[in-house]
C-alpha positions as CSV (number, residue, x, y, z in Angstrom):
1,M,-31.4,55.0,-3.9
2,D,-32.3,58.2,-2.7
3,R,-30.4,59.8,0.2
4,T,-33.0,58.9,2.9
5,Q,-32.9,55.5,2.0
6,R,-29.2,55.6,1.8
7,A,-29.4,57.1,5.5
8,D,-31.7,54.6,6.4
9,L,-29.4,51.7,5.4
10,L,-26.6,53.6,7.2
11,R,-28.5,53.4,10.2
12,Q,-29.3,49.5,10.1
13,A,-25.7,49.1,9.7
14,K,-24.7,51.0,12.6
15,V,-27.2,49.1,14.7
16,V,-26.1,45.4,13.2
17,R,-22.4,46.2,13.7
18,L,-23.0,47.6,17.8
19,D,-25.2,44.6,18.4
20,C,-22.3,42.4,17.2
21,Q,-19.6,44.2,18.9
22,R,-22.1,43.7,22.3
23,H,-21.8,39.7,21.3
24,G,-18.0,39.7,20.8
25,M,-18.0,39.3,16.9
26,D,-15.2,40.2,14.8
27,V,-14.6,42.5,11.8
28,R,-15.2,39.5,9.2
29,Q,-18.2,38.3,11.2
30,T,-20.0,41.8,11.7
31,S,-19.6,42.4,7.9
32,D,-21.2,38.7,7.0
33,K,-24.1,40.0,9.5
34,I,-24.6,43.1,8.1
35,L,-24.8,41.4,4.4
36,E,-27.2,39.3,5.8
37,E,-29.8,41.8,7.5
38,V,-29.0,45.2,5.1
39,P,-30.3,44.7,1.7
40,G,-28.8,46.4,-0.5
41,V,-25.0,46.4,0.5
42,S,-22.1,45.0,-1.1
43,P,-19.7,42.9,0.4
44,L,-16.8,46.0,0.3
45,E,-19.3,48.1,1.5
46,A,-20.3,46.2,4.3
47,R,-16.6,45.4,5.2
48,R,-16.0,49.4,5.5
49,L,-19.3,49.6,7.5
50,A,-18.1,46.7,9.6
51,H,-15.3,48.8,11.1
52,G,-17.6,51.8,11.7
53,W,-15.4,53.9,9.0
54,S,-16.8,56.8,6.9
55,R,-15.6,56.8,3.6
56,A,-13.0,59.8,4.6
57,Q,-12.0,57.6,7.2
58,A,-11.0,54.8,4.8
59,L,-9.6,56.9,2.2
60,K,-7.5,58.3,4.9
61,R,-6.3,54.9,6.0
62,I,-5.5,53.9,2.2
63,S,-3.7,57.3,2.2
64,D,-1.7,55.7,5.1
65,L,-0.8,52.5,4.0
66,Y,0.7,54.0,0.8
67,A,2.8,56.4,2.7
68,E,3.9,53.6,4.7
69,D,5.6,51.7,2.0
70,G,7.1,55.0,0.7
71,L,4.8,55.6,-1.8
72,E,2.7,58.5,-3.3
73,E,-1.1,59.0,-2.5
74,P,-3.3,56.9,-4.9
75,G,-5.6,59.5,-5.6
76,V,-8.7,57.6,-4.7
77,T,-11.4,60.2,-4.0
78,S,-14.9,59.2,-2.0
79,G,-16.7,59.4,-5.5
80,M,-14.4,56.2,-6.8
81,L,-15.0,54.3,-3.5
82,C,-18.7,54.9,-3.8
83,K,-18.8,53.4,-7.2
84,W,-16.2,50.7,-6.6
85,E,-19.0,50.0,-3.3
86,H,-22.1,50.0,-5.6
87,G,-20.9,48.3,-8.5
88,N,-20.7,50.6,-10.9
89,V,-16.9,50.2,-12.0
90,A,-14.9,48.0,-10.6
91,P,-11.8,49.3,-9.0
92,G,-8.4,48.6,-11.5
93,P,-5.4,46.2,-10.5
94,E,-3.5,49.0,-9.2
95,Y,-6.3,49.1,-6.0
96,R,-7.4,45.9,-5.5
97,P,-4.1,45.0,-3.6
98,V,-5.0,47.8,-1.2
99,L,-8.4,47.1,-0.5
100,C,-7.8,43.8,0.6
101,R,-4.4,45.0,2.7
102,L,-6.8,47.5,4.3
103,Y,-10.1,45.4,4.9
104,R,-7.0,42.4,5.7
105,A,-9.8,40.2,3.9
106,S,-8.9,38.0,0.4
107,P,-10.5,39.4,-3.0
108,E,-13.2,37.2,-2.5
109,E,-14.6,38.3,0.9
110,L,-14.9,42.1,-0.6
111,G,-16.7,40.8,-3.6
112,L,-13.6,41.3,-5.6
113,R,-14.1,37.9,-7.5
114,T,-13.6,37.1,-11.3
115,R,-17.0,36.2,-12.9
116,R,-18.7,35.2,-15.9
117,R,-21.9,35.0,-17.4
118,R,-23.5,32.6,-20.0
119,A,-24.6,34.2,-23.1
120,S,-28.0,33.5,-25.0
121,S,-26.1,30.5,-26.7
122,P,-26.0,27.8,-24.2
123,T,-23.0,26.5,-25.6
124,S,-21.1,30.1,-25.5
125,I,-19.5,32.3,-23.2
126,T,-19.6,35.7,-22.7
127,L,-16.4,37.1,-20.5
128,V,-16.9,40.1,-18.1
129,A,-14.4,42.5,-16.3
130,T,-12.6,40.3,-14.0
131,V,-11.7,41.7,-10.9
132,G,-9.5,38.9,-9.3
133,G,-6.7,38.3,-12.0
134,G,-5.6,40.9,-14.2
135,G,-7.4,42.8,-16.9
136,N,-10.1,45.2,-16.4
137,D,-13.0,47.3,-17.7
138,E,-14.4,50.1,-15.7
139,S,-16.4,51.3,-18.6
140,E,-19.3,48.3,-17.6
141,N,-21.0,47.6,-14.2
142,P,-20.2,44.0,-13.2
143,M,-22.8,43.8,-10.6
144,Q,-25.2,43.9,-13.4
145,R,-24.1,40.5,-15.1
146,R,-21.9,38.6,-13.1
147,T,-22.5,35.3,-12.1
148,L,-20.4,32.8,-9.9
149,I,-18.0,30.2,-11.9
150,K,-18.4,27.0,-10.6
151,A,-15.3,24.9,-9.8
152,G,-14.9,21.7,-12.0
153,V,-15.9,18.0,-10.5
154,A,-13.1,17.2,-8.3
155,A,-11.6,13.8,-9.1
156,V,-12.1,12.5,-5.7
157,P,-15.4,10.2,-6.2
158,L,-18.7,11.3,-3.9
159,H,-19.5,7.8,-2.8
160,L,-15.7,7.6,-1.0
161,L,-16.9,10.6,0.9
162,V,-20.2,10.0,1.3
163,T,-18.6,5.8,2.9
164,L,-16.2,7.9,4.7
165,E,-19.2,10.0,6.6
166,D,-21.5,6.7,7.1
167,A,-18.3,5.1,8.9
168,L,-18.1,7.5,11.1
169,A,-21.4,7.1,12.1
170,V,-21.8,3.3,12.2
171,P,-17.9,2.2,12.0
172,A,-17.0,-0.8,9.9
173,E,-16.7,-4.1,11.9
174,P,-12.9,-4.2,12.7
175,G,-12.3,-7.6,11.3
176,R,-9.2,-9.8,12.5
177,P,-7.5,-8.1,15.8
178,A,-4.7,-6.1,14.6
179,S,-1.3,-5.3,16.5
180,L,-0.1,-1.9,17.2
181,A,2.5,-2.7,14.7
182,E,0.2,-3.2,12.2
183,V,-2.0,-0.2,13.0
184,Q,0.8,1.8,12.8
185,Q,2.5,0.5,9.6
186,R,-1.2,1.2,8.2
187,L,-0.9,4.9,9.4
188,Q,2.0,5.5,7.8
189,V,0.8,3.9,4.3
190,A,-2.1,6.6,4.5
191,R,0.6,9.4,5.3
192,G,2.7,8.5,2.4
193,Q,-0.4,8.6,0.1
194,F,-1.4,11.9,1.4
195,D,2.5,13.0,1.0
196,T,2.2,11.8,-2.8
197,G,-1.4,13.3,-3.3
198,A,-3.3,9.8,-3.7
199,L,-6.4,11.2,-2.1
200,A,-9.0,8.9,-3.6
201,P,-7.2,5.6,-2.5
202,L,-6.5,6.9,0.7
203,L,-10.1,8.2,1.4
204,G,-11.2,4.5,0.5
205,G,-8.8,2.9,2.7
206,F,-9.8,5.4,5.8
207,P,-12.9,3.6,7.3
208,A,-11.2,0.3,7.8
209,M,-8.1,2.0,9.0
210,L,-10.3,3.9,11.2
211,S,-12.1,0.9,12.8
212,A,-9.2,-1.2,13.1
213,S,-7.1,1.5,14.9
214,L,-10.3,2.4,17.6
215,A,-10.5,-1.5,18.0
216,T,-6.8,-2.2,18.9
217,A,-6.7,0.9,20.9
218,E,-9.7,-0.3,23.0
219,R,-8.2,-3.8,23.2
220,V,-4.9,-2.6,24.2
221,D,-5.6,0.6,26.3
222,T,-2.3,1.5,26.1
223,P,-1.1,5.3,25.6
224,A,0.4,4.5,22.5
225,G,-3.4,2.8,21.4
226,W,-4.9,5.7,21.9
227,A,-2.3,8.4,20.1
228,L,-2.1,6.2,16.9
229,L,-5.9,6.7,17.2
230,A,-5.8,9.8,17.2
231,G,-3.0,10.6,14.9
232,A,-5.7,8.4,12.8
233,Y,-8.7,11.3,12.8
234,N,-6.0,14.0,12.7
235,L,-5.0,12.6,9.1
236,A,-8.7,12.2,8.3
237,T,-9.4,15.7,9.4
238,D,-6.3,17.2,7.0
239,V,-8.0,15.1,3.8
240,L,-11.4,16.4,4.7
241,N,-10.4,20.0,5.1
242,K,-8.4,19.6,1.9
243,V,-11.2,18.4,-0.6
244,G,-13.5,20.9,0.9
245,R,-15.8,18.7,3.8
246,K,-15.7,21.1,6.7
247,D,-18.5,19.6,8.7
248,T,-17.2,16.2,8.5
249,A,-13.3,17.8,9.3
250,R,-14.7,19.2,12.5
251,L,-16.3,15.9,13.6
252,T,-13.0,14.1,13.2
253,A,-11.0,16.9,14.8
254,D,-13.3,16.4,18.1
255,R,-12.4,12.7,18.1
256,G,-8.9,13.3,17.4
257,V,-8.8,15.9,20.5
258,L,-10.8,13.1,22.6
259,Y,-8.5,10.4,22.0
260,A,-5.5,12.6,22.4
261,Q,-6.5,13.3,25.7
262,R,-6.7,9.9,26.3
263,S,-3.5,9.4,25.3
264,E,-2.0,11.2,27.9
265,D,0.8,12.2,25.4
266,A,1.5,15.7,24.8
267,V,2.6,15.2,21.7
268,A,-0.5,13.7,20.3
269,Q,-2.3,16.2,22.1
270,G,-0.3,19.0,20.6
271,A,-1.1,17.4,16.9
272,S,-4.7,17.1,17.7
273,A,-5.0,20.5,18.9
274,R,-3.3,21.9,15.9
275,A,-6.2,20.2,13.8
276,M,-8.9,21.3,15.8
277,G,-7.7,25.2,15.3
278,M,-7.3,24.8,11.9
279,M,-11.2,23.7,11.6
280,L,-12.2,26.6,14.4
281,R,-10.1,28.7,12.4
282,T,-12.1,28.1,9.0
283,S,-15.4,28.8,10.7
284,G,-14.5,32.2,11.5
285,R,-13.7,31.4,15.5
286,H,-10.1,32.9,16.1
287,D,-10.2,33.5,19.7
288,A,-11.0,29.8,20.4
289,A,-8.9,28.4,17.7
290,T,-6.2,30.2,19.6
291,R,-7.1,29.5,23.0
292,V,-7.1,25.4,21.7
293,V,-4.0,25.8,20.0
294,E,-1.4,27.7,22.5
295,R,-2.5,26.0,25.9
296,V,-1.4,22.9,24.8
297,A,1.7,24.9,23.0
298,D,2.2,26.1,26.5
299,T,2.5,22.8,28.0
300,L,5.1,21.8,25.5
301,A,7.2,25.0,26.2
302,V,6.8,24.1,30.4
303,M,8.5,20.4,29.2
304,G,11.5,22.0,28.0
305,L,11.4,21.6,24.1
306,R,14.6,19.1,24.5
307,K,13.3,16.4,22.3
308,A,12.5,16.6,18.4
309,P,8.9,15.4,18.2
310,Q,7.8,18.1,21.0
311,L,9.8,20.7,19.0
312,G,8.3,19.5,15.8
313,T,4.5,20.0,17.1
314,Y,5.3,22.7,18.8
315,L,6.4,24.8,15.6
316,R,3.5,23.6,13.9
317,L,1.2,25.0,16.6
318,M,2.9,28.3,16.3
319,C,2.3,28.1,12.5
320,T,-1.2,27.6,13.1
321,S,-1.4,30.1,16.0
322,A,0.3,32.6,13.2
323,Y,-2.2,32.0,10.4
324,T,-4.8,32.4,13.0
325,A,-3.8,35.8,13.9
326,S,-3.6,36.6,10.0
327,Q,-7.1,36.0,9.4
328,A,-8.5,37.8,12.3
329,G,-6.6,40.5,10.9
330,D,-3.7,40.8,13.8
331,R,-0.8,41.6,12.1
332,E,1.9,42.2,14.5
333,E,0.7,39.2,16.5
334,A,0.8,36.8,13.5
335,F,4.4,37.6,12.6
336,A,5.7,37.2,16.6
337,R,4.3,33.8,16.2
338,L,5.8,33.0,13.6
339,A,8.7,34.5,14.4
340,E,8.7,31.8,17.7
341,A,8.1,29.4,15.0
342,E,11.4,30.5,13.2
343,R,13.1,30.0,16.6
344,A,11.7,26.5,17.1
345,A,12.8,25.3,13.4
346,E,16.7,26.5,14.2
347,R,16.3,24.3,17.4
348,L,15.1,21.6,15.3
349,T,17.6,21.4,13.1
350,V,20.5,21.6,15.2
351,L,18.9,19.1,16.8
352,T,18.2,16.7,14.4
353,G,20.7,17.6,11.7
354,K,18.0,18.0,8.9
355,A,16.8,21.0,7.1
356,E,13.0,20.1,6.5
357,A,11.3,22.7,9.3
358,E,12.9,25.9,8.5
359,P,11.3,25.9,4.9
360,F,8.2,24.9,6.3
361,V,8.1,27.6,8.6
362,R,9.2,30.1,6.0
363,M,6.3,29.5,3.9
364,Y,4.3,30.7,6.4
365,R,5.3,34.3,5.5
366,V,3.8,33.6,2.0
367,N,0.2,32.4,4.4
368,L,0.4,35.2,6.6
369,N,0.9,38.3,3.8
370,Y,-1.8,36.6,1.7
371,A,-4.7,36.8,4.8
372,L,-3.5,39.9,5.7
373,G,-4.2,41.0,2.0
374,D,-0.5,41.7,1.2
375,A,-0.4,39.7,-1.9
376,G,3.4,41.5,-3.0
377,A,4.7,41.2,0.1
378,A,3.5,36.9,0.0
379,V,4.6,37.0,-3.8
380,R,8.1,38.5,-2.5
381,A,8.6,35.8,0.6
382,G,7.4,33.4,-1.6
383,Q,10.0,33.8,-4.1
384,E,12.9,33.5,-1.6
385,L,11.8,29.8,-1.5
386,H,12.0,27.3,-3.7
387,P,10.0,23.8,-4.5
388,D,13.1,21.7,-4.1
389,M,13.0,22.7,-0.3
390,Y,10.2,20.2,0.0
391,R,10.5,16.8,0.6
392,T,7.1,15.6,-0.8
393,P,5.1,16.0,-3.7
394,E,1.9,17.3,-1.5
395,R,4.4,19.9,0.1
396,R,5.9,21.3,-3.3
397,G,2.5,21.2,-4.5
398,R,1.2,23.2,-1.9
399,Y,4.4,25.5,-2.4
400,H,3.0,26.3,-5.9
401,T,-0.5,27.0,-4.9
402,D,0.1,29.1,-2.1
403,M,2.2,31.1,-5.1
404,A,-0.8,31.0,-7.3
405,R,-3.2,32.4,-4.8
406,S,-0.8,35.2,-4.0
407,W,-0.3,36.0,-7.7
408,W,-4.2,35.5,-8.3
409,Q,-5.4,38.2,-5.6
410,W,-2.1,40.3,-7.1
411,G,-4.2,40.3,-10.3
412,K,-1.2,38.6,-12.0
413,S,-3.1,36.0,-14.4
414,E,0.3,34.7,-16.4
415,E,1.7,33.9,-13.0
416,T,-0.7,32.4,-11.5
417,A,-1.6,30.0,-14.3
418,H,2.0,29.2,-14.4
419,A,2.2,28.6,-10.5
420,L,-1.0,26.5,-11.3
421,L,0.7,24.2,-13.6
422,A,3.6,23.4,-11.4
423,A,1.1,22.3,-8.8
424,Y,-0.5,20.0,-11.1
425,K,2.8,18.7,-12.4
426,E,3.7,18.0,-8.6
427,A,0.4,17.1,-7.4
428,P,-2.7,17.2,-9.5
429,S,-5.0,16.9,-6.2
430,E,-3.5,20.5,-5.1
431,V,-5.0,22.0,-8.0
432,R,-8.1,19.7,-9.1
433,D,-9.3,18.6,-5.4
434,R,-8.7,21.8,-3.5
435,P,-12.2,24.1,-4.0
436,K,-10.8,27.1,-3.6
437,I,-7.8,26.7,-5.8
438,R,-9.9,24.7,-8.3
439,R,-12.3,27.7,-8.6
440,I,-9.1,30.3,-9.2
441,A,-8.2,27.8,-12.0
442,D,-11.7,27.7,-13.2
443,D,-12.1,31.5,-13.1
444,L,-8.8,31.5,-15.0
445,T,-9.7,29.4,-17.9
446,A,-12.6,31.1,-18.3
447,L,-11.6,34.9,-18.3
448,H,-8.3,34.4,-19.7
449,P,-8.0,31.7,-22.5
450,R,-5.4,33.3,-24.3
451,V,-2.7,34.0,-21.6
452,S,0.2,31.8,-21.5
453,G,-0.8,28.4,-19.5
454,V,-3.6,28.8,-19.3
455,R,-4.9,26.5,-22.3
456,E,-2.6,23.7,-21.0
457,L,-3.8,24.1,-17.5
458,A,-7.4,24.1,-18.8
459,T,-6.7,20.8,-20.9
460,A,-4.7,19.1,-17.8
461,L,-7.8,19.6,-15.5
462,R,-10.5,18.3,-18.2
């Protein structure tokens, strides 16, 4: 590309950025729009252009980040940044975390993915330079030869997902009328399956449970009935989101909010608002997600938060809001909301005599730093915790997968492998059935087969 073509590309990107600003789009959405409408731009360059920065301005911000940490300037030049953006070389492992931190984005969003390509033999794989998990070869051009690793097949059978989605469109016949106590018991069993990572039987039982819950709520028409029905849909949202069925999860979140409103129960409304906020966040609608969550949180706060269910729901809403702020790149607001959640957790511990809430909230320090691209801070926050702090296999598995993705963001392949193995031992579905985590595992096993723990992980996932 000559200078004239490059100048035209930059003009196009500026037009797109200004148009996105007029429509209230955030940096992430603007970057996606630039990638869509301006050919020849890499994800890393698109993120810089979405900010409206020159390369010199980006370099100044990188230097400022190093200065904030008390480190010497990294010596990144405009030429190095240009080569990274054009894919001529890959940034080394010492630079990837600071790029993620600079742009408040994950390695995947910046195009710093681990990749592979198939060799001419259909049974062999040629490994290429890794940009996401340790190891790097700047003498080769990854843009010329990389292809995305596809995640392995999840253990949740597809027919269970299809059956559930069909049941959401045409509910099954409820059969024998169920009492509220029976519906509550079924929901408790389903939550137990979620907590132990038994996703296949949980999904298989959802159509009948949702049908019975709906029939019972309509028959008794009480706040308790509608609240139970909302809870069933919230659980469905959590499961569907976990296994990557985002569109269906958005549908169940909508229904959870609708039925929680009919219950007129602030706790039920808070639980449904959390599920809806999560789904809005995953689609990039951070402002809407924040409004949904904080509106109900304010209602609970006005009620005084004197009862454990209110306080527990409130702290979960604050955690959700904090994570949304971090994904939007707002560090200050993210940690302010987390501090509010931590205060609520302390109050809940005093109120109930149980310390389960505090480790739950503290894990969000890992998640916020990961979302903000600060892998080192995420790992340090996680090392202050221990899996035994978490009551259920699902939570312990989540602890390990949150650590694994932080290690991976930092470029530490061996630590990533051992964290994924620990997660698999606690709850195999956390590694096997979550698409983003499975993708890390598959990238790791393809690119670093000799690293400690990788062979064992690959065997477990076969």
